[in-house]
N, C-alpha and C positions, 0 to 999 in steps of 0.2 A: 672363685670357682675352681674346682680341682680338675676339671676337664672331663670329657665324655668317656664313659666306660667303653671298652672294646666292643664293637658290634660284630655281627656275623661277617665272615670274610666275603668279599665281593666274589660273585660267581664268574664274572667275566675275567678269566685268568690270563687273557692275553696270549695264550698258547694254543694248544690243540682244541679241546672241547671241555665243556663242563657237563658232567653226567648227573642226572637226577633220576632216582628210582625211589618211589614212595617218599618217605620223609627224609631220606639221606641225600646229601649233596656232596660232590667231590670233584676236584680238579684232576685231570689225568695228563696234563702237560702244561708247560709254561714257556713263555717267549724265549727263544734261543735254544730250547732243548729239542732234540730229535723226537719224532713221534714215538710213542711207546704205549704199550697196553697197560692198563691199570693192574695193580697187584690184586691178589685174591682178597686182601683185607679192604681194598678200596671198592671192589665191585662184587655184588652177589652173583654175578654171572660166572659160570665155569669157563675154563679154557682161556681166561684172560680177556673175555669179550665184555664190553661195556656198552651202555646206551650213550651214543654221542648226541650232544645237544647243539644245534646250530641255529643262529649264532648266540649261544648262551641265553636263550629265551624259551620258556616252556610252552605248554599247550595253549590252545586258544588263538594261535596265529598260524599263518600259512608259510611253509618252508618248501618251495620246490627244490628238488635236487636231481642231479643228472643220473639217469639210468635208462635202460632201453624201453622200459614201460613205466608209466607213472604209478608210483606206489599208492595203494589204498590201505590206509592204516586201520587197525582194529578199532579205531575210535571215530568212525563215520566219515570225516573229511579232513581236508588240510587244516581247517581252523580248529578241529576238535582235539588235536594232540600234536606232539612234536614228531619230527621224522626220526625214526629209529635206524641207526646206521652202525655197523661194527666199527669201533674206534680205530682199529689198525688199518681199516680200508678207507680212511678219510684223508683228504689233503688237509694239512694242518691249518686249523682256524676256519675251515669252511663248512665242515659237515657234509661235504660232497664226495662221492667215490672218486678214487684216483683214476685217471684216464687209463684206458686199456684193460681195466678189470671190472667185471660185474660183481655185484654183491654176492651173487650165488657162487661165483668162482672162489671168492675169498672164504665164504662160509664152508664150502666143501673141504678146503684144505685144513681148516681149523676143526673140522668135525663138529661144527656148531649144532647140527641136528642129530647128534649122537643119541643112542637109546637112553642115556642117563640124563637127558636135558631136563632142566627144572621148569616149573611153570613160568618163571620170569623169562627163561630162554625161549619158551614157546611163544610168549607174548612178542618178543622181538622177531621170532621167526614169522609170525603172522604178518607183522608190519613189513618185513622184507620180501614177502612173497611176491609183491607186485613188481619187484626188480628182477625176477628170474628171467633167464633168456628164453624159457619156454612159456608160451602164453597158454592160458587156460582155455578149455573148450567153450564154445558159445553156450552150450547147455549149462555148464557149471556156472558161468558168469551170470546167466539169466537167473539161476537159482539163488545166487548170492544177492542179486539185486532185489529179489522178492523178499528175502529174509531181512527185513528192516528191524533193527533193534529198537527197543524203547530208549528214550533219552533222559538223562539227568542233566539239566541245564543249571550250572553253577553261576549264579548272577551276583556280581560285585559292583560296587561303586567304581572301583578301578584306581589306579595310581600311575603316575608317569615316572615314579622312582623305580627303575628297572630292577635293581638288586633287591629291593624290598618286595617287589611284586613276585619275584621268583620264590621267595622263602616264606611268604605269608599267604596270599591268595593261591599261589601255586601249591603250597603245602596242604591247604584245605582240599583243593581239587585232588591232589595226590591221595590223601587219606580216603576220600570218597571212591576214587578210582581203584585203590587197592582192594576194596571190598566188592565193588560192583562191576569191574571192567568186563567180566565174562558175559554178563547179562544185559548190560546197558552201555550205550555210547555216552561218554562224559564230555559235555561241551561247555564252553565258556561264553559269557556275555558280560559286558560292562554297561552300567546305566549312565555314566557321566560322559556325555558326548564330547565335552571339551577335552577330556583326557583321551578319548578315542581319536579325536582329530589331531591332538598333539603327538601321539605315538605314531600316527600315520605320516605326518609331515616330518617329524624329527628323525624317526628311526625306520620308517618304511614298514612298520608293523600294522597289520590289519586285524582288528578285533571287532566282532559284531556287537552292535547295541542289542537290546532285548528284542525289539521288533524284527531286526534282521535275523537274529538267531531263531526266533519262532517261525518266521517266514521260511527259513532254510529247513527247519524241521518239517513244515507242511510240504515243501517241495520234494523233500526226500521220502515222503510217504510215511513218516513217523505217525503212529497211532496212539502211543502212550508216552506221556511226558511228566516228569517230576521237575519242578523248578525249586532249587535250594538257594536262597539268598545267603550271602555272608554278612548281612547286616547284624549289628549287635542287638538291636531292639526293633519293635514294631512301630517305627516312626514314619515320617513322611515318605522316605524313599521306599520303605517296605510297602506302604500303601500304594505307591506308584507301580511297583512290581505287580501287586495283586490286581490293580485296575487294568494294567496292560494284559495280563494273563487272562482276565475275564473276557477280553475281546476275542479270544481264540477258543471259547467254550465249544463252538460248533465245528472246530477244525480238527479236534482230536477225539478219540473214543474215550480216553481217560486222561484226566489232568489232576495233579496234586501239587500244592504249594507247601514247602517246608517252613518250619518255624525259624525265626531269628535266634541268635545265640542265647539271649536272656529271655526265656519264656516261662518255664516252670520254676518253682522254688528250688528244686533240685539243681536246675541249671546254674542259678546264682551261687549255690554252695560249691558246685564243681568248679566254676570259674574262680571263685575265691581261693579254693585249694590249689588250683593250677597256678595262679599268680603267686601265691605264697611259696610254692615249691620253686618256681622260676626265679624268684628274687631272694631266695634263702641266703645266698652269699653276701647280700647287703644287710641282712637282718641281724644286726649286732646289739639290739636293744637300745642303741643311741641314735638311730637314724629313722627319720620319717620316710615312709615309702609312699610317694605321692603319684597318683594316676590321673592323667589328663585325658578326659573324654572330649568328644566334639561338642555335644550340647545341641538341643533342638527346641523349636517353639512348639512342637507337638506335645501332647499329654505324656508321651513316653519319656520326656525329660525326667520325670519322676523316678525312672529306673536307676538313675545315678544315685539318688538318695537311698533307694532300696538297696543298691549295691553296698553303699556305705553302712547301712544298717546290718546287712549280712556279715560284713567284715567284723562289725562290733559284736554281733551275736556269736560269731565263731571264735571270739577271743583275740581277733587280729586287730587290736586297737592301734597298731603302728601304721596301718594303711589309711590313706586319706584320698577321697575321690572328688574331683572337680571337673569343670568343663572350660573350653576355650571360648564358646559362643553363647553360653547360657549360665545357669546356676546349678550347683555352687560355682563361684568364680575362683580365680587364682587367689585373690585376696582372702576369700573364705577359707581356702585350704591353708594358706600361710598363717592365718589367725588361729586355726584349729591346731596346727602343728606346733606353733609357738606356745599356745596355752598348755599343750601337753609336755612342754619342756624340751622339745627337740631343737638342736642347733645344726644338725646335719640332715640333708634330704637327698633322696634319690628320686629323680623325676622319670616317669615312664609313660608312654602313650597307652591309654585305655581305648585302643582302636585296633582293628585287624591289621592295618598296614602302618608301618613307620614311614609315612610319606611327608607331604608338605607341612601339615600341622605339627608333626613331631619334630621335624628338622628345623622349622622356622618359629612357629608359635610357642614351642616348648623349649628347644635346645639352643636357639641363637642368642648367645649372651650379649652380642653387639646390639641387639634390638631391645630397647628399654621396656617395650611392651611384652616381651616374651616371659614365659614362666621362669626360665633360668635367671634372667636379669632381675626380675622382681624378687625371687628368693634370695639372690645375692645381696640385693639392696636391703633386704630385711635381716641380713646378718647370718644367713645360712651358708654352710659349706655344701656345695651342690655337685652332684654327679648326675649326668643324663644317660639314661639307658635307652638307646634307639632300637628297640625290638617291638614289633607288632605282635598282637595276640595270636595271629596266624602262625607265628613261629613256635608256639607252644603246642606240643603234640596232644596234650590233654584237652586243650581247647578245640583242636581239630576234631578230636573224637566226639565232642559234643555235637558238632555239625553232622558228623556221620550218623549219630543217633537220631538226629532230626530227619535225615534222609530215610532212615529205617521207618520212622513214624509216618512220613509222607507216603512211602511205598505201601505201607499197611493200609492206608486210607484209600488207595486206588480202587 
């Protein structure tokens, strides 16, 4: 085995903060370095202001931070988005304001709210408004409470792999947020309670399950909700999401459920094109590009065979699709790649997240049952690419298009 290909750099940089805006991720400080503002090339914010992420975990979790008044973010509540803090006003590694300085003090010195502020700066300004030393009038507060935005609830199975979660599930949420943040609150829910419990116990991170997220929407007075799953196909988990949402039919005025990634024929073609582009550096005509899906006992398992057929019809015969828990099996993929004359293989997850299955069932060469070990045993030179589909911007855009369709159906 030649070893794993380089993956995305870890977001937890061990220093100041990690900033995320849209599909971009950047570190603005490292351990041992003094606090510093990011460069203009690192941040789209003017005046050297960046979004500080504390502690290297994006939206969907609760981050209290110290200021005179509790901030109310433009994304509904503490679990709906990350806390937005000027990077230069944070104690290193905490995402909390330095003692003795309010956020509004620091903001005024930097001219953050200057006349030339961009939409991104305005976004941060909204988030920071709750930390101002001057409180809003009761009348204005009452008006804001009445103006409840509709919600887009992005629902994912979840993962306990923090770095992958940031740049896969988080990236899909970002793509949706980039388009709809002004008109909708974008919220997160996970469906895997075992992952929710693990994150709570191990990391102190609180993420709602779907029932909790829907109940929260009801409590907040939300009248219109779009639920967009990040599932690949309409399998058992997607059916569970639909069944849970149906229980709330009388709780909202309008409800719409978005489609999974692979729904229309056009979706399959777009996914094939996105994967081809992402793996182009490995496509030398001598390497089998092998995708490991999860697999399911549901009828939707046929979607893997359809994906294989789409690759074939698009002339992408170097791609091979299999599953870890159903068919086609790893052995099926090895047999097909061998029959095609390949001696080298790149293994990549056909999953939104590069989590447990990707790291263990696919890439763990010490496990004789893993795909990597089986390919090596079959005589292949193997490289493992630990990148989830959520890291692919073109895939993220397909989810956004499904949100578009779901909103049109309201």
